[in-house]
C-alpha positions, 0 to 999 in steps of 0.5 A: 361410784368407785374411788379413784386415786386422782380426782375427776372433775366435770366442767360444763360451760354455758354455750356462749363463747364468753362463758366457755373460754374462761372454763377452758382456761381453768381446764388447762390449770387442772390439767397442769396439776394432773387432774383428770376431767371431762368437758360437757358441751353441745355439738355446735361447740365441740370442734372449737373446744377440741381445737382449743385443748389440743394434746390434753387427752381430755374427754369431751361429752356432747349433749343434744341441744339445737338452740342458738344464742344469736342475741342476748334478747333470747338469753332467758329462753335459751337458758331455760331450754338448756334444762332439756339436757338434764336427763342426758347430763345425769346419764352421762355423769353416771356412766363416768368411772368417778366424779369428784366435783361438777363445775358448771356455769351459773346459768345452768341452774338445773345442774344443782339439782342434778348434783344433789341427786347424784350426791356430787359437790357442785361449784358454780362458775360466774363470768362476772367480777366480784364487784358486779356480783356483790352490787347486784346481790345487794340491790336485790336483797336490800333495795337501796335504789328504792329510796331515790326518785329517778333512774339517774339519782345516785344512792349509797350502797349498804356496807360500802359507804364510799360507793354511789350507784344509780338504777341505770348502772343495772339491767332489769330485774336488778334496776327495778324497785319491785322486780317480778316476772320470769327473769327475776325468778331466774335470778333467784335461782342463782346459787351464791356462796363462798367465792373461790378466786382463781383468776385471771384465768386468761393468764392460763391461755395458750397462744394459738398456733397459726396455720400459715407462717405469714402474720395476719394483715392486721398484725403486720399493720400493727408491726408497722406502727411499732417500727414508727414508734406509734401507739394504737387504740384497740377498739372492739365491742364483743360479739353479743352487744348490739349498737345502732348504726348511728352510734357506730358512725358517731364513734367512727367520726370521733376516732377520725377527728381524734387523729389517733391510730386505731384498730377496730374489730367490727362485726356489727351491721350498719357500717356500709354507709360510712362512705369514704371513712376507711379511705380517709383514715387509712394511714392511721386506722384499720377496720377488721371484719373477721374473727381475731385473737383478741389476746394476741392483739392486746399483747402487741407492743403497739397497743396502748389503749382499749376502747371496750364494752367492758365485758368481763373477759375483755376487762381481765384480758386487758388488765392481764397485759397492762392495757388501760381501758376506754369504757363504753358499757352497753349491756348486762353488768358492763356499767358496773364493770366500768364504774369499778375500772374508772372510779374504784381501781383507776385503770381507765377513762369513760365515754359519757352520754350527752344526756347526763346519764350513764346510758344514752347516745355518746357524741363524736366530740366526747369520743374525740376528746376522751380517746385523745386524752387516753392515748396522749393526755396526762390522765392517760399516762396516770391510768397506764401506770396504774394498770401496769401495777394491777397487771403485776399483781394479777400475774403474781396471783397466778404464779406458784405460791400466789393467791389464786394459785394457792386458792385453786390448790385448796379447791382441789383438796376440798373437792377432789376426793372421791364421793360415793 
């Protein structure tokens, strides 16, 4: 390939929204540094990516793919099916004038083969915290969880003697003492090396431009709480996690009894049996059943807490605006994220199941007690002060001369040169 004066990066996210958004924010950072790039995606995601990166003049390259990730239970089959795109991906790369580096999602493991074949460096994007990634790697490599007799018995973590985890903090295959099968084989394909810490990338996000001059109804509702000097708990559990109708109902009743103000973004099915709930809480609670700009809500002056599933995007968004988290992890590495937030950093509280485990049914009494403590209690004051400190550090890291900004510059210098 011919040499060029400015490096050309290729960015290839996994197709789920949670994996795409951070890489689009990385693309903005590259653009601000006058780095040219192309984004590879699938037709179903092309329009939303183009809308998100308006006025950037970027190239969006669609690869044929028709599978849909409607549930995390289909994750492995979808991730493996993406290999169908490999010949189209390689052909498209070769058609570009020059490519200095490929940045692709860790779930797109086959792009490592393509990069090696084409002689182009590849960087791997993982939508996980260093904490969760490190803990997961340790249990696979050293198997400290093999020394305990139950899924809830704590075990010490090698090289981190102050940490105590349980098997239930992990999903299979990490939780298994002798992991095997297709999912474990997929995990072994993951490429781990030097980490380039360039976030939190959500601080590079640009505010959405409203198509109408009038504010959305839920934003207007939040404004009324500011006028009354009342704080609000934001409640959202992501787009991928499944929660039983019984658990949703228990959370609803707990919030009702806690008598805290809340805005709940609820996409899950099974809420139709809450007869009279919205009417009973109408003065201090609102249910939103459509897509919202989560960062806009978290940035609102009235928001003073976030009841979250602890997906990593939600965590970094909450930290970046200085909002403490009420943790209710559901799947993937979310239990590890909850451990880190509550026990390591001290920027949140946690809802605990009634069975003594970190997994199980959370009763309404727990929701009532801990939600009220976060919003009105002394522990809530403490974690709110701590998250403000962490937010300050996060913002400083992203500013010119900050650790993340400097690391991105080093990355560009390392991988931005032309390759044959």
